[in-house]
N, C-alpha and C positions, 0 to 999 in steps of 0.2 A: 572461366570460375564457375558459372551457373551449371555447366555440364558436369563438372567435377562434384559439385554439391548433390546434383541429381543422382549421380552413380552412387555416392556414399548413403543417401537415402535409400536407395534401392537395395543395396548390400544389407544395410540396417533391417529394412522391413522383411527381407528374405531370411536372414539368419537369426533374427530375435526369437522366433518359435524355437530354433534348434538349441539355442543357448538356455531358453526357459525349460525345455525339456531335459537339457544336461543337468540343470540344477536339481531337478526333481527326481531324476532316474539315474542311480549310480551304476546300473548294470550296462548302460550303453555309453560307449566313449568315443570321442573324436578319433578320426584318422587324418593324419596330415601328410603332406608329401609334395611332389612336383611332377612335371612332365617336360618332355622335349621332343620335337619332331619337326616335320616339314609340312608346308602348306602349298597347295596348288591354288593359285588365285585365277578366278574366272571372271573376266571383265566383261560385262554385257553392256555394249554401247550402240547407239544408234543416233548420232548427232553429227552436225556439220562442222562446228567449231566451239571451242570454249567461249564463254561470254567475253566479248570485246577483244578476241584474238583472231586475227586474220589467218586463213590457212590456205587459201587458193584463190581462184576466180570466184567472186560474189555471185551466188545463186546457180553454182554449176551442178548442184544437186548430189554431190559427192558426199558421203555419210562415213564416219568412223565405225567400224565395227569392232566386236569384242576381240580380246587377246587373252593369252594365258601366261602365267609366270609362276616360278616357285619362289618359296621364302622359308624363312626359320620361324618356328614358333617355340616358346617356352613359358613356363609359369610355376605357380604354387597352386595348391589346392587343399580344401577342407571337405571332409564328408562326415555326416553324422546319421546312424541308422534310427530311423523313426519307427519302422515295424521290420519283421524279418525279411519281407520282399522289398522294401521301400527305404531309400536313404536320400537325405538331402544334401547336395553338393554346392561348393562354390569355388570357382577358379579366377584367379588373376593371372592375365596372360599378356604376352608381349608377341606380336605378329608382324611379319614383313608382308605388306600387301601391294608391292609395286607391280607394274604391268606395261605392256606396249601396245598402244592401240594404233591400227593402220588403216589407210584407205588408199585406193588406187583409181587413176583416171586415164582413160585412153583418148588421145587427141591427135589429129593431123596438124603438123606444122611444117612451115617453111624456112629454109635458110640459105644463105648465099653460100655458093661453092667456095673453094679455096682461093681462087683468083678473083672472087667478087664479080664474075661475069654473067652468073646464072642462078637461078633459085632451084633448090632440090626439095622435094616434099618427102616428109618422113611420117611413119605412124609411130607415135611417141607414148610411151606408158610412164605416168608420173606416179610417185609414191609419197604419201603423206604419213608422218609418224608423230605421236605423242608418247614420250617416255614419262609415265606418272611414277613419282617416287612416293610411296605411301607406307607409313608404319602406325601401328595403333596399340594403345593399352587398353585392356577391356576387362570387365567383370562378366562372370557367366554362371549365374544360378542355374542349377540343373536338378532334375528328378533323376534318380539312378534306380533302375528297376532290376530286379533279380527275379524273374518270372518262373524259373525252373528249379526243381528239387532233385531231378534225376541226376545219377553220376553221369559225367561227360558234359552235361549241360549246365550243372549247378553253378559253374564259374562264369556263366555267361553272362553279361549285364548289358543293359540298354540305357541310353541317355536321352533325355528331351529337356529342352530348356531355351533360354535366349542368350544373346551375347550383346552387352552394350559396349561400343568400342569408343575410344576417345582418339581421334587421329592427331598424334602428336607430330607428325610430318606429312606435308600435303603440298608437293612442289612437282614441276614439270618442265620439261624441254620439249621443243618442236622444231621440225624441219619439213620441207618438201623438196623431193630430189628427182631428177631425170633417171629412170631405171633403165630404160632401153629405148633404141631407136631402130626403125626398119625402113628401108634396107641399111645394112652395115656397110659403110663404104669409108673412103679415106677421109671425107669431111665430117663423118657423124661423131667422131670423137670431139670435134671441136664445137659441136652445138650446145649452146648454153641458153639460160633463161636470159630476160632483159637486162639483168644486173651482171650479165657476162660471167655467171658462175653456174655450176650445175646444181646448186641449191639456192632455195629462197625461202622467205618467211621462216627464217631461222630464229628462234626464241631460245635465248640461254636459260638455264635453270632460274625459276622464280616460283612465288606462291601460286597455286592454282586460284584463279579469281572465283569468289562464291563458293568455295569448297565448304562442305558440311564438316563441322567438327566432330558431330556425334554420329556413329553409324550403328544401326541396330540390325540384328539378324536373329532368325529362329534357327536352333541347332538340334540336331539329332544324330546319334552316334551308336556304336556297338563297341564292345571290348570283352577281353577274355582274362580273367584272373589266374595268375600263376602265383600260389601262395608259399612263401618260404618264411615258417615261423610267423613273427608278427609283421612281416612285410608281405606286399602284393605287387607283383610286377604285372602290368596291364598293357598288352598291346592294343591299340584302339583306333578306331577310324570315326571321323566326324564329317558331316556336311553342314554347312551353314548357308541358308538363304537369306541374302540381303533384302531388308525391308525399307531402307532409305537410300536415296541416290547420294552418290558421292559429291555431286555439284547441284546446286539449287536449280530447280526448273530446267534440268539437263538429263536426258535420257542415258544415264551411266550408272550401272549397279555393279555390286561386287559379290559374288558368291564363292565359297571356299570348300575344298576338300582338304581335309586335315588328316594326316597319319602321325601318330605319336606313340611314346611309351610313357606311361605313368608308373611312379613309385609312391606307394602309400605305406605308412607306418600307423599301426593301431596303438593308440595310447593305453596304457594299463587303466583298468576300471577304478573309479574312484571308490573310496571307502563309503559305506552307506553313511547318510547324514545322521546326526545324532538326533533323538527324539526332541521335538519342539518344546522349549521351556514352558511350563505352563504360567500364563500371564496372571498375576496376582490381581484379585479383585481391587476395586478403588476401595480404599479406606478413608473415613472421615469422622471427626469427633467435634462435638461443640458442648460447652458448659458455661453457664452464666454465673458471674460473681458481683457483689457490690462491696461496699465498705461500711463498717459500722461506725459508731460516733467517735471513736478513737482512730480511725483512719485505717484499721486493719482489714485486709480483704477476707471476706467471708463468702460462703456459696450463697447464692440466691434462691430462697426457698418460698417467698411471697413477696408481692407488691401491694402495699397499702396506697390508695390514692385519695388525699384528703382534699376537700373543698373549702377554700377561704374566700371572704370578701376581700376585695383587693383593688387599691389604686395603682395603676400602671403609668408612670411618666416616661415618655420617649423624648429625647432631646431633638430639636429641630437643627439639622445640619444645613445651613442655607447655602449650599454649595452644589453646582452641577459640574461635573467633570467631564471633559472632551477628550476625544482621541487625538493623537499627533496630527497637527496641521489641518484639524477639522472643525467646522463650526455646525455639524450636525448633532443634535441631541442624541446620545447613543440609545439604542434600543432597550436597553435594561431598565430605563426610566419608564414608570408606568404613565401612560398617557390616555386621556379620555377624549370621546367627541361630546359636542355641546349637549346631546340628548342624555349622556350618561351622569352630567354634573348633578342632576336634581337629586339623585339617590346616593351620592357621596357623603359620607360622614366619618369623622375620625373615630367614632365610636367602634367602627369595625376592626380597628387596631388592637383591640384587647386579645391578649395572649400571643400576639405577633412578636417579632423580634425587631430591634431597632433597624435592621437592613430593610426589612419589609416596609417599615414606616418611611425610612428615608426616600425609598424609590417613588414615594408619592409626594415628595415635598413641593413640587410645582403645583399639584393639585390643592395640598393644604393651604399654600399660601394664596392661590386663587380664590378658594372657598372663603377664606377669612377677608380677603379684599372685598368680596360681595357683602359680607355681614357687616364690614366697617367701611361704609362708602367714602368716608373722609379722609381714610388713611392713603398713604403713599409709599411706594417703594423706590429704592435705588438699585439698579441693576449693573454690576461692574464686570466687564469682561477682562480677562487677563490671558497672557500667553507665558511660555516657560522662559522666554529671553535667552535660551541657550541654543536650542535645536536649530539646523537649517530650516527655513521656511517660518519659524516661529520667532526668532531673534529680532526684536524691535519691531514686530508686526502688529501694529495697532489697528491696522484694518481687520486683521483676524480677531483680536480682542473684541473689537465693537461688533463684528458679525456675530460672535458668539453671544453676546449680550442681547442683540437684537433677535436672535433666534429664540431665547427664553422670554422675551417680551412678547414676540408674535405668538407663541404658544398659549400664554396666559390671556392674551387678547382674543385670539379665536376661540379658545374653548371656554373661558370664563366670562367673556364680555367685558373685560376691564378696559377702561380708556387708556389709551397710551399716554394721555397727558398725566395720568397718575403713576407712570413708571418711567422715571428718568434713567437714561443709559448712559454710562460712562466706560472709558477704555482706558487701560494702562498696561504696562508690560508686566512685571512681577506683582503678585497681590501685596497688599499692605503688610500683611505677615506672612511672608512666603516660607515655604518648606525649604530646609537646606538643599542646594541643587548640586551637591557634590556626587550624587549617584542617580540612576535612571529612575528609581522610584520617587526621590524627591523632585525630579524634573517633572515627572507625571503629575503630582499633586499640584503644581503651579498652573496646569492648563485647565482653568475653571472659570466659572461665572459666580460672582458672590452676590447675594441679595441681602439688603439691609432696610430697615424701616424704623422711624423714630415712634411708631406706634407699637407699644408692648404687645398688645393682643395679636398682632400679626406674626411677631417672631418668637412668642413664648412656646415652651415646650407643649406636646400634645399629651393631655391628661385624659385617661379613660378610665371609667369605674366599672368592675364586673366581679366575677368569680374568678378564683386562680386555683389550678389543680397542682398540687404538691406531691409527688410520689415519695415513697418511703426509701426508694433507691434512686436518688438524683442522678447518678451515673451507673449504668449497667455495663459491666465488663465481660465481653464474651471472649473465651479462650478457645481457638479452633486449632485443628491439625488436619492435614490433608496428605494422603499417600497414593500415588498412582504411578507404576511403572512405565506406562506409556506416556506419562506427563500429563500434568493438569491443563486442560484447555480452558474451563470456565468454573468459577465458584460464586455461589450466591448465598448470602446469608440473610435470612427474612425473619422478622418478629411480626405476628400478625395475631388478630383476634377474630374469629370466625372468619370471614372473608376479607376482613379489612386488614391491609398492610399497614403496620404502625412504622416500620423501619426497614430499609433493605440496603445492603451493600453488595456489589458485584464486582468482579475483577476477571480478566483473561488469564488468570493464573491462580495460585491459591492466595487466599487473603493472608493478611498479617496475623502472626500467632495471637495477637491481642488487638481486639477492636472495641473501641468504647463508645457507648451511646449516652449522650448528655440528654436524659429525659427532662431534667429540670429547665433547661433552656430552650428545649423544642416542645413546647406545650401542646402543639398539633399532633405530636407522636405519642402523647401519653394515652394508656389504655382508658376507654370511656364505659366499660361496662364490666360486670363480675364474671364474665366468661373467662376461661382460662386463657392466659397469654402463652401462645406457642412460639417457639423459635427453632428453625431448621438451618441446616448447613448442606447445601447441594453442592457435590463436586463431580464434575464430567470430565473424563480424560479425553485424550486425542483420538480415542478409537469409538467413543460414543458411550462407554460404560460409565456407570454413575452410582453414588452412594449418597443417601440424604438421611442422616439421624435428625430425629425430631425429639424435642423434650417440651415441657410446659409447666408452667407455675400458676398457683391460684392469685386471683385478683380480688381485692376487697375494695369497695368504694365507700368513702366515709363523707357523705354529702353534708351540706349545711343543715338541711332538714333532718337528717338522722341525728346529727350531733344535738340539734335543740330538742328533738323528741326523746333522746336518751340522756339528756341533760349532761352532755360531754362538754367539757370547757373547750371554748373556741376563741379564735383570734382574728384580728385582721392582719393582712400582710401587704404592705406597699412597697413597690420598688420605684425608686427615682435614679435617673441616669443623667449624669453630667458630662459635658464634653467641652471642646474648644479651651483647654488651658492653653496659657501662653508657652510658646516653645522652650523646653528644657526648664520650665518653672514650676515649683510645687504650689504656687499661690493660687488661691481659689478664683481671683479675678472678679470684677464687678458683674458680670452677666450670671455666673454662677452663684454668686452672693445673692443676687436678687431672687434667682430660682430657689435657694435654700430657704431664705427668709419667707418668701411669698407663697411658696407651694409646699415646703418640706415641713418647716417648724410647726405650722398651724396643726399638722397630723401627728405631731410627737407629743405623747402624753407622758405624764410622770411615771406611769407603769409600762411605758414602751420600752422595748429593747431594740437598740440601733446597732446594725452591723455595715460599716464602711469598708468597702473593698476597692482597692486601685488597680488599675490594668495598663498595659501599654501594648504597642504594636512589637513585632518582631524585629524591628530595625535597630540597629546600634548595639552597644554593649549591654549584655545581659546584666551586669553589675549596676550600670548606670540606670538602666530601665527599672530595676529593683528598687533603688534608693529613690528614684523619681515616683513611682507608684506609692510608695510608703510615704513619701512626703505630702503628695496630693491627699492621700487617704487621711492623714493626720490633720492637715488643714481643714478639710471638710468636717471631721469629727470635732475639731476645736470650735468651729462656727456653729455646730449643732450643740454642743456642750451639755449633752443629757448625761445623767448619771450612769445610765446602762448603755453606754457607747463603746464599742470596740472598733479598731481600726486596723486593716491589714493590707499589705501590697503584694500583689501576686506578680508583679512585673510582666514578663513574657511567658510565665510558667503555663499560663492559661490563656490562650490566643482565643477570644470569643467571637471574632468576626473574620471572614476570609481577608487575608493580607496580600493577596494578589492584585487587588483594585484599591485605587486611592480612598474610597468611602469607607471600605472595610478596615484600613489603618486608621482613618480619622475616628471612626466609632470605637476602635479598640482602645484609643487613649483616653478612657474613661473613669470615672469613679462612679460606682453604684451604691446606692444607700438603700438598705432593706430595713424597714421599720415593721415590728411586729407588735401589735397592741391587743392585750387580752380584751375579750368582749364580756361583759357582766351578764349573767343569765337572768 
């Protein structure tokens, strides 16, 4: 099998250039045909015996010499003219390579006469024969040279190449015979070997031991073309000089003299190929839009970024979620070393989002435990109580709880006596376990404390940037005949990238950028904001349209110096509503009464928005978000309070992870309070 693969590879390597040329030059055409003839096989041998096969007396020094035989050859051929005097040829051939190898030995022997009374001595001649039965199939790449242009010699052609043959038959038979006895007398006809026969060491037909399957030879030849229209009849003679022995580690090679007649037909020339179709340039467009106060989409012509004094309240989600059958805190949670704790402050969370704050939940609790040395916490480990390895695995639950406790102890130096650990299967208020996402949410550790200051939301006070286009909607198009290999949408100011989207194909026709929720992406200077859409096709061609819009910064200082009306904007986020319940609940009620209501003034405008995750029925989620928004609105009971439920229409955090789904089940309270100048 390996030899066949090798032959196929050689054929491909040799013929590939011809086929490439054939595709690019329609004036040259292939010639196809076949040949038939005879071969004179010249076996060159110089060995005493085939491996492991007895032929006579051991060590008698008798060697087999060469022998000649005739056989049949036939096959198919291809030729392709590279230039006027040179063609590339390829032949697939069958050849009979059998041969008879002989050796003779002279020896004086004695034999009893007919009546057994005396010994007569004879000069005996013994003959040894190996009949080799060999046939091969081979490929023969050739250079075909036409060196002459004169009449009479123009049709003369010469060949040079190699033949790689696969021996499909390699068997032999063997015998040793008494050829003659001197003197010839009445008893000589009855003289036999010790086996009482005139033949010995007889081996019936069988496989030649250690026969080489692959036989290589260099070839050279000459021929003369007799042209008849599109046909060429060529008598030709080849000689092949063998390069590899027929039997491993044995001096036995094969040369060939081949005489044949080949017949070639010249295919009609191909029509010239059509001119290449010009490849269209890559095309790309980008335009930016926003919505006006009535929700109508309008082109984005300017961005105003207004700065407000603001309070931002982030809920504390006191859960740590674990991977399946694991008690290792996932890498997405932000962990500190003991030296970094001194600089940790919740004030750094201003203009962050709730997900960013959540990943520091262990550090927030650790910091607060330092500040309130009498406070204690309870850490409860849970499992999903469904999956193999988690079902009823209280040891896993405890290990998860202990992992959280050890982090707070090592990093924040909190005595373990202040951190009680417990274990249970499902959490006290589990998520519905009917689907994989619900099961995932129950693999968690819950942290609780009787000290309000440990578990209260994180409240930071700073400035808030509000863009006039809270959502920028980019509309893109890309066209590339060779196919889009990569596309990148980038919004930037000077060298600072504000937002970037990349795909290994064309981006969606509409890409939305929520600037209001991504405070870190808002333009911070009055330099023009530029946006580009780079499209690269599979052949490296590209297009990158760029546009820009002016930016105006309305800072607090600017508003006060110009006596522009100003206001405070506070945002409070509530989570951990009971499952499928619109009720506010005692924890959220305490937050509203203690942190929200003190900052709601008679002149304040309050907007309450309810959100949900993407799980479950859209209709149920819509009703639930509306009910929760109304419950919060009723508790605030300000005259200028509006409530709306967005359900899952606006997913505000990634729902592929459990914490994202929990934080999406929220009600946001936005309080805008005018400031008297």
